C-alpha positions as CSV (number, residue, x, y, z in Angstrom):
1,M,-134.0,7.7,171.9
2,K,-132.2,10.6,173.3
3,N,-129.8,8.3,175.3
4,S,-129.0,6.2,172.2
5,S,-128.1,9.4,170.2
6,Y,-125.9,10.5,173.1
7,S,-124.1,7.1,173.2
8,K,-123.5,7.3,169.5
9,E,-121.9,10.7,169.9
10,I,-119.6,9.4,172.6
11,L,-118.6,6.4,170.4
12,R,-118.1,8.7,167.4
13,K,-115.8,11.1,169.2
14,K,-113.8,8.3,170.9
15,I,-113.2,6.1,167.9
16,Q,-112.7,9.0,165.5
17,S,-110.0,10.4,167.8
18,I,-108.2,7.0,167.6
19,R,-108.6,6.8,163.8
20,N,-107.2,10.3,163.4
21,K,-103.9,9.2,165.0
22,I,-103.2,6.2,162.7
23,T,-100.2,6.6,160.4
24,P,-100.2,6.4,156.6
25,S,-98.0,3.3,156.8
26,Y,-100.7,1.6,159.0
27,Q,-103.4,2.6,156.6
28,N,-101.5,1.3,153.6
29,H,-100.6,-1.9,155.4
30,C,-104.4,-2.5,156.1
31,A,-105.3,-1.7,152.5
32,Q,-102.7,-4.3,151.3
33,L,-104.2,-6.9,153.6
34,L,-107.7,-6.3,152.5
35,P,-107.7,-8.6,149.4
36,N,-107.1,-11.6,151.7
37,S,-110.4,-10.9,153.4
38,V,-112.4,-11.1,150.1
39,T,-113.4,-14.8,150.5
40,G,-116.6,-16.8,150.7
41,H,-119.8,-14.9,150.2
42,L,-118.0,-11.6,149.5
43,L,-115.9,-13.2,146.8
44,S,-119.0,-14.6,145.1
45,I,-120.6,-11.2,145.3
46,L,-117.7,-9.3,143.7
47,T,-117.2,-11.9,141.1
48,H,-120.8,-11.7,139.8
49,A,-121.6,-8.0,140.6
50,K,-122.0,-5.7,137.7
51,T,-122.5,-2.4,139.6
52,I,-120.2,-1.8,142.6
53,A,-120.2,1.3,144.7
54,S,-117.6,2.4,147.2
55,Y,-116.1,5.6,148.5
56,V,-112.9,7.7,148.4
57,P,-111.3,7.3,151.9
58,F,-111.5,10.4,154.1
59,K,-109.9,11.0,157.5
60,N,-108.0,7.7,157.5
61,E,-111.0,5.5,156.5
62,L,-110.1,2.0,155.3
63,N,-109.2,2.2,151.6
64,T,-111.2,-0.4,149.6
65,L,-110.5,1.0,146.1
66,T,-107.3,-0.8,145.3
67,T,-109.0,-4.1,146.2
68,L,-112.0,-3.4,144.1
69,Y,-109.8,-2.6,141.1
70,N,-109.1,-6.3,140.9
71,F,-112.8,-6.9,140.1
72,T,-113.8,-3.8,138.1
73,K,-112.3,-0.6,136.6
74,T,-115.7,1.1,136.9
75,I,-116.8,2.0,140.4
76,Y,-119.8,4.1,141.5
77,L,-118.8,6.8,144.0
78,P,-121.0,8.9,146.3
79,V,-121.8,12.6,145.4
80,T,-123.5,15.0,147.8
81,F,-126.5,17.0,146.6
82,D,-127.8,19.3,149.3
83,S,-128.9,16.7,152.0
84,S,-128.9,13.7,149.6
85,L,-126.3,11.2,148.5
86,V,-126.3,9.9,145.0
87,F,-123.9,7.7,143.1
88,F,-122.1,8.4,139.9
89,K,-120.0,6.1,137.7
90,W,-116.3,6.7,137.9
91,N,-113.6,5.1,135.8
92,V,-110.2,4.6,137.3
93,G,-107.9,7.5,136.6
94,E,-110.6,10.1,136.1
95,A,-110.3,13.4,137.9
96,L,-112.2,13.9,141.2
97,V,-113.2,17.2,142.9
98,K,-113.5,18.1,146.6
99,N,-117.0,18.6,148.0
100,Q,-118.0,20.9,150.8
101,F,-116.6,18.5,153.4
102,G,-113.2,18.1,151.6
103,I,-114.1,14.6,150.3
104,Y,-113.2,13.7,146.7
105,E,-116.1,12.8,144.5
106,P,-116.9,12.7,140.7
107,G,-117.9,16.0,139.2
108,K,-121.6,16.8,139.4
109,K,-121.6,18.0,135.7
110,I,-121.0,14.4,134.5
111,S,-124.1,13.4,132.6
112,G,-125.6,10.0,132.1
113,R,-123.6,8.4,134.9
114,K,-126.0,8.6,137.8
115,I,-127.4,5.4,139.3
116,T,-130.1,4.8,141.9
117,I,-129.0,2.9,145.0
118,S,-131.6,0.2,144.2
119,N,-129.7,-0.5,140.9
120,L,-126.5,-1.1,142.7
121,D,-125.5,-4.8,143.3
122,V,-123.3,-4.0,146.2
123,I,-122.3,-0.9,148.1
124,F,-119.2,-0.5,150.4
125,I,-119.9,1.9,153.2
126,P,-117.5,3.8,155.4
127,L,-118.2,4.1,159.1
128,I,-116.9,5.1,162.5
129,A,-118.1,2.0,164.3
130,I,-120.3,-1.1,163.7
131,D,-121.5,-3.9,165.9
132,C,-121.8,-7.6,165.1
133,L,-125.6,-7.0,164.3
134,G,-124.8,-4.6,161.5
135,N,-125.8,-1.4,163.4
136,R,-123.4,1.4,162.4
137,V,-122.2,4.7,163.7
138,G,-121.5,7.1,160.8
139,S,-120.2,10.6,160.6
140,G,-123.3,12.1,162.0
141,Y,-124.6,13.9,158.9
142,G,-127.1,11.2,158.0
143,Y,-126.2,11.0,154.3
144,Y,-125.9,7.2,154.2
145,D,-128.9,6.8,156.5
146,R,-131.1,8.7,154.0
147,A,-129.7,6.9,151.0
148,L,-130.2,3.4,152.6
149,A,-133.7,4.2,153.5
150,G,-134.5,3.9,149.8
151,N,-132.6,0.7,149.4
152,T,-134.2,-2.4,148.0
153,A,-133.8,-5.9,149.4
154,S,-131.5,-6.9,146.5
155,T,-128.7,-4.4,147.1
156,I,-125.9,-5.9,149.3
157,T,-124.5,-3.4,151.9
158,V,-121.0,-3.9,153.3
159,G,-119.6,-1.8,156.2
160,C,-115.9,-1.2,155.8
161,C,-113.6,-0.5,158.7
162,Y,-110.5,-1.5,160.7
163,D,-110.9,-4.6,163.0
164,W,-110.9,-2.4,166.2
165,Q,-113.9,-0.5,164.9
166,V,-116.1,-3.7,165.2
167,L,-117.9,-3.7,168.5
168,P,-119.9,-6.3,170.4
169,A,-123.7,-6.5,170.1
170,K,-125.8,-4.0,171.9
171,V,-123.0,-1.5,172.3
172,I,-124.6,0.6,169.6
173,A,-128.2,1.4,170.3
174,P,-130.0,1.5,167.0
175,E,-132.4,4.4,166.2
176,K,-135.6,4.3,164.1
177,H,-133.9,5.5,161.0
178,D,-131.0,3.0,161.2
179,V,-130.7,0.3,158.5
180,P,-128.5,-2.7,159.6
181,L,-125.8,-3.7,157.1
182,D,-125.5,-7.1,155.5
183,M,-121.8,-7.6,155.9
184,I,-118.6,-6.2,157.5
185,L,-115.3,-6.0,155.8
186,T,-112.0,-5.5,157.7
187,P,-108.4,-6.1,156.8
188,T,-108.5,-9.5,158.3
189,V,-112.1,-10.9,157.8
190,A,-115.4,-10.6,156.0
191,I,-118.3,-11.1,158.3
192,T,-121.8,-12.1,157.1
193,I,-124.5,-10.6,159.3
194,N,-127.7,-10.9,157.3
195,D,-128.8,-14.6,157.2
196,Q,-130.7,-13.8,154.0
197,I,-127.4,-13.0,152.2
198,L,-127.4,-16.3,150.4
199,K,-130.6,-15.3,148.6
200,K,-129.0,-12.1,147.5
201,V,-125.8,-13.9,146.3
202,G,-128.0,-16.4,144.5
203,S,-129.8,-13.6,142.7
204,L,-126.5,-12.3,141.4
205,I,-125.3,-15.6,140.2
206,H,-128.5,-16.8,138.5
207,R,-129.8,-13.6,137.0
């Protein structure tokens, strides 16, 4: 277990150093390409989903928000509470505030907008790296790991990143607390990992 943590730290530092160097024009270009990747299962998911969660990009993360605006004007965004991550409804154009990490999020004083992760139809998750089995390397703070630990089988999880952040199987050694994601979304492709995704899509369509 110690070795896998060490290997994750190496991957985190190496890939983050690459991502730190990408230009705004590259980031914008990838965001513009992203709608072309919303096909197949993912298109069905977004067409029928009622509660969609994503994130405000930080440190050159892939920007999914513009793409999601095509499907909904109401998005649930993560808010940090101590060591926990919760999601609040956010309407396009509403003001955001910086948290302790410098990440923009909805204000914590907004009442009546909190949602449990089990009530989200789909959640788009930022990451540092992911393999083709759905094992991810995050920022290292464990917020998403703790949030996903309470996930139900019905919530669809989509890891979002640039194509070069997707790694071969077994490069990332999963740890006990890791929860594999259902799908991967990049500027050029949407990859289905979980072979049970059809059941999840079916539940959205026929509910």
